N, C-alpha and C positions, 0 to 999 in steps of 0.2 A: 244028620239035622239040619234043617231049612230055616233060612233066616230072611226077614221081610222087614227093612226098614224104611223109616217115613217120618215125616216132621219137617224136612227142608224146606225152603223157599227164600224170598228174596226180603232182605231187613237192613234197615239203615245202619251206619257205624254206630256203635253206643249200646244197639238194640241187644235181644236177646232170643233165644229159641230153643225148643227141647225136641230131640231128636229119640226117637222110640226102635226099637228092633225086638219084633215079635220072633220066637223060636217054636219050631213045631217038627214033628217025627221024633226020632230017639232023643230021650229025655237030655235038657242041657243043664239042668240045675246044679250037676257037679262040674260043668266046664268052668273055665276062666273066660269072662267076654271082653272083649276089646272094642273100640273104635280106631278108624284109620281112616285118612284122608288123601286125595289126588288133586292138588291144582293142577288146572291148563299147563302142559307141558314141563311137569314135573313128577317126579318118582311119588309112588304112594309110600304115605310115612306114618309111622305110629302117632295117637293121639292121646290114650288111655287105656287101661285097663281094670278090670275087678276081680276079684277070686270069687269062688262058690259062696262062700258064705256071705260074701259082700263087706267084710272086716278088712279087706285089704286092698287098696287103690294105688295106682300108679299113672303119673302124666308126664306127657312131653313139657321140658321147659317152655315150650311157646303158647301154653294152655295153662299153664299151672296159676292157679289163683281166680280163673276165668270161668274153667270148665268143671263139671261135677258129674261125675258117671255114679250110677247107681242101677239097681236092681231088685226085680220083684219074682222071685222064684216061684208063686204060687201062680203068678201068670205069664210066667216064661218070658219075662220081658226083661230088657236093659234099655236103661235111659241116658242120653248126653244131655244135661243143661249146658247150654252155652250162652255165658253173659258177657256184657263188655265186648260185643263183637267187633272184628277189626277188618278192614278190606281184605287182608291178608289171610284171612280164616276162609275165605272162598275157595271152594273145592267141593270134589263129589265126596259126601262122606261113607264110609263103610262099614258095619259091624261085622265082627268075627268071634267063630268060637273054638278054644282050646282045650282038647281034653287031656293033653299031656303037655310037651312042649314044643309043639307044631300047630299051628293056626290053620286048620282044615277043613274051616267050614265059613264060606262067605256070603254076605248079603249080595244083593243086587246094586246099592248105592241110592244114596238119597242128594241134590244139591242143595248146597246152602250158597248164596249169593250175598256179599255184603257189599253195599254202596257206599261210597264215601260223601 
């Protein structure tokens, strides 16, 4: 499966952005999908994941209550709605797919910059 993320940009603190990740190739509708991020000089970290039905989601504590992950399997697309953004949310955001227990497919990343 190939993943293409988009929707990043520059936003002021307190603002919102919605990231999208379109999947193509081998069907991803049965995969768990997730978002990760990597800030400059830091390790990549988990942000959120959603199971294949969309009924189960899980978030990092740092984004809980501000970010919402969702998916539209008819469009093979997963979304990350980011509200009340903070400067510490600045990072390169990656989407990923997990058919089993391992994240095996990664998108190219989309940059989110939050100014104070």
